[in-house]
C-alpha distance (Angstrom), angle and dihedral (degrees) to the residues before:
residue distance angle dihedral
M1 . . .
P2 3.84 . .
S3 3.78 121.5 .
K4 3.78 128.5 -126.2
H5 3.79 132.5 -149.0
I6 3.80 116.3 -98.6
K7 3.80 136.6 165.2
A8 3.79 125.5 -114.6
S9 3.79 87.3 -145.0
D10 3.81 88.4 66.8
F11 3.80 87.8 73.8
P12 3.83 113.2 72.1
L13 3.82 95.3 -153.0
L14 3.80 92.1 53.2
Q15 3.78 91.1 46.3
T16 3.79 88.2 53.3
C17 3.81 89.2 53.4
L18 3.79 91.1 53.0
T19 3.79 91.5 47.5
D20 3.80 91.4 49.2
N21 3.81 89.7 49.2
K22 3.80 90.9 54.8
E23 3.79 91.0 50.4
W24 3.81 91.1 47.8
A25 3.80 92.7 50.4
E26 3.80 91.2 48.7
R27 3.81 91.2 49.3
V28 3.81 93.3 49.4
S29 3.80 91.4 47.4
H30 3.80 90.2 50.8
E31 3.81 94.1 47.9
N32 3.80 95.5 39.8
P33 3.80 111.7 23.7
G34 3.79 112.3 -155.2
F35 3.81 94.3 19.0
F36 3.79 96.0 123.5
A37 3.80 94.1 41.1
N38 3.80 89.8 54.2
S39 3.79 92.2 42.6
A40 3.80 90.8 54.4
K41 3.81 90.1 59.6
G42 3.82 92.8 67.7
Q43 3.78 146.9 -62.3
S44 3.79 133.6 -101.1
P45 3.82 107.5 -176.6
F46 3.79 117.6 -179.1
L47 3.81 94.4 -158.7
L48 3.79 138.4 49.0
W49 3.80 109.7 -153.2
I50 3.80 115.0 -156.6
G51 3.76 102.8 -171.4
C52 3.76 145.7 148.0
A53 3.79 122.0 -75.5
D54 3.82 88.3 -127.1
S55 3.80 110.0 134.0
R56 3.81 91.4 -133.1
V57 3.81 95.0 65.8
P58 3.84 108.4 64.8
E59 3.78 104.1 168.3
S60 3.81 103.0 -148.8
V61 3.80 91.9 43.9
V62 3.81 97.2 49.9
L63 3.82 92.8 44.2
G64 3.79 93.5 44.3
R65 3.81 92.6 -127.0
K66 3.79 131.6 147.2
P67 3.81 125.9 -117.7
G68 3.80 109.1 -80.6
E69 3.81 97.7 36.6
I70 3.82 101.2 85.9
F71 3.80 128.6 47.2
V72 3.79 111.6 -154.5
H73 3.78 144.4 -150.6
R74 3.79 118.1 171.0
N75 3.78 131.3 177.7
I76 3.80 141.2 145.7
A77 3.83 108.6 -46.0
N78 3.82 96.3 -9.7
Q79 3.79 95.0 -85.1
F80 3.80 132.3 165.5
H81 3.79 118.2 -156.6
H82 3.80 122.4 -172.3
N83 3.82 89.9 -135.0
D84 3.82 95.1 48.8
D85 3.80 105.3 108.2
S86 3.80 92.8 -169.8
A87 3.80 95.2 55.2
N88 3.80 92.8 41.4
A89 3.79 91.9 48.9
V90 3.81 90.9 52.3
L91 3.81 92.1 47.9
T92 3.80 91.9 47.4
Y93 3.80 93.8 49.4
A94 3.80 92.4 44.4
V95 3.80 94.0 51.6
K96 3.80 102.8 33.5
N97 3.78 102.8 32.4
L98 3.79 105.9 25.6
G99 3.79 99.2 31.7
V100 3.79 98.2 -134.9
Q101 3.79 113.3 -172.3
H102 3.80 98.8 -155.2
V103 3.79 140.4 31.7
A104 3.80 117.9 -156.0
I105 3.79 121.1 -162.1
V106 3.79 103.0 -156.9
G107 3.79 122.5 -166.6
H108 3.77 125.3 174.4
T109 3.77 140.7 -151.8
A110 3.80 118.9 -93.8
C111 3.81 90.9 23.9
G112 3.80 109.2 -176.8
G113 3.79 93.4 -150.9
C114 3.79 92.3 53.6
L115 3.80 90.4 44.2
A116 3.81 90.1 55.2
A117 3.80 92.6 45.1
H118 3.78 93.1 47.5
G119 3.79 91.9 58.9
A120 3.80 97.5 40.1
P121 3.81 125.3 102.0
K122 3.78 118.6 -117.4
P123 3.83 109.4 -79.0
D124 3.80 114.8 -97.3
P125 3.84 110.2 -136.9
K126 3.81 88.3 -153.7
E127 3.79 91.8 59.3
S128 3.80 106.8 104.0
E129 3.80 100.1 -177.2
S130 3.80 115.5 83.9
T131 3.78 143.3 140.7
A132 3.78 131.6 -136.7
L133 3.80 88.8 -102.6
S134 3.81 95.3 49.8
R135 3.81 91.4 47.4
F136 3.80 91.6 49.8
L137 3.80 91.8 48.4
S138 3.80 93.5 47.3
P139 3.86 96.1 92.3
L140 3.81 89.3 47.5
I141 3.80 90.6 51.6
E142 3.80 89.5 49.3
L143 3.81 88.7 51.5
R144 3.79 90.9 50.7
H145 3.81 91.1 54.5
S146 3.81 91.1 49.2
L147 3.80 91.9 60.0
P148 3.83 121.9 93.3
E149 3.77 118.5 -85.5
G150 3.77 110.8 -84.2
A151 3.81 94.6 30.3
T152 3.80 110.1 156.8
I153 3.78 130.1 -138.6
D154 3.80 88.3 -102.3
D155 3.81 89.0 54.6
L156 3.80 89.5 52.9
I157 3.81 92.7 47.7
I158 3.80 91.8 54.8
A159 3.81 93.7 41.0
N160 3.80 88.9 52.3
V161 3.80 92.3 53.4
K162 3.80 91.7 49.1
K163 3.79 93.0 46.4
T164 3.79 90.7 49.8
V165 3.81 91.0 51.2
Q166 3.79 88.5 55.0
T167 3.81 93.5 44.4
V168 3.79 91.7 52.3
C169 3.80 89.8 48.9
E170 3.81 89.3 53.2
S171 3.80 92.5 52.4
E172 3.78 120.0 113.9
V173 3.79 94.0 -117.7
I174 3.82 95.2 52.5
Q175 3.79 92.8 44.1
E176 3.80 89.4 51.2
N177 3.81 90.8 47.6
W178 3.79 91.6 52.3
K179 3.79 92.4 47.7
T180 3.79 91.1 51.0
A181 3.80 91.6 46.4
K182 3.80 90.8 53.6
E183 3.80 91.8 49.6
T184 3.80 96.9 44.5
G185 3.79 104.2 28.7
K186 3.81 91.9 -122.6
Q187 3.78 120.5 143.5
P188 3.79 111.9 -86.7
V189 3.78 125.7 -139.4
Y190 3.81 115.3 -96.0
V191 3.81 124.3 -151.0
H192 3.81 121.7 -146.9
G193 3.80 137.1 -169.8
W194 3.81 117.4 -138.7
L195 3.80 135.7 170.9
K196 3.81 127.3 -153.9
D197 3.78 116.5 -148.9
L198 3.79 106.6 -145.3
S199 3.80 91.7 -160.9
T200 3.81 93.6 60.7
G201 3.81 105.1 20.2
L202 3.80 89.6 -126.4
I203 3.80 125.8 132.5
K204 3.79 115.9 -138.3
D205 3.78 122.3 -152.7
L206 3.82 104.0 -133.6
D207 3.81 89.7 -154.6
F208 3.79 88.2 -120.6
S209 3.80 107.3 123.5
E210 3.79 125.6 147.3
G211 3.79 134.6 -158.6
P212 3.80 136.7 159.0
D213 3.80 119.9 -62.3
F214 3.79 101.8 -125.9
């Protein structure tokens, strides 16, 4: 079906968003003159946030940080796949070009992706029909079926965060960073597992952080 040209301003809710953005920009400029001019010159984030696309987990808002402090990749259920060019490109740019010091894998309670995976049957390799969503959830479904019998959705959410921490650590870019850090004495990148509780707004450190063994 062909598309047709429309205007965002035809939709009142979107127009409200644009109006609110203008007011926000004016407020920031008043409180911090020169902020946007300096921000336009470049970014130097200290953290790469790999989180869920869920609308209730906006990274800069929940951490109370300003624009320019957090580099971001978000997808369904905060996953990292070795064959995902988008996620790998973000990680590569964050580490090699921006010099981030930390990577946080951030899951959250009541995760829709984990909820779907928890109730799904084990993927059938003979099944030819699939969607982008089902293919992306497939590793998460596999993880769910690797957990002990009786594992809850909360168990899967935490297991997913921990697995993603390990998968990121196994990536080519992190392994290269650690090798270089060992050879040069520079600070390596550290990878952390966090969980946001939607019912309280608080982020819990799962005490599952990884760095190089040297």
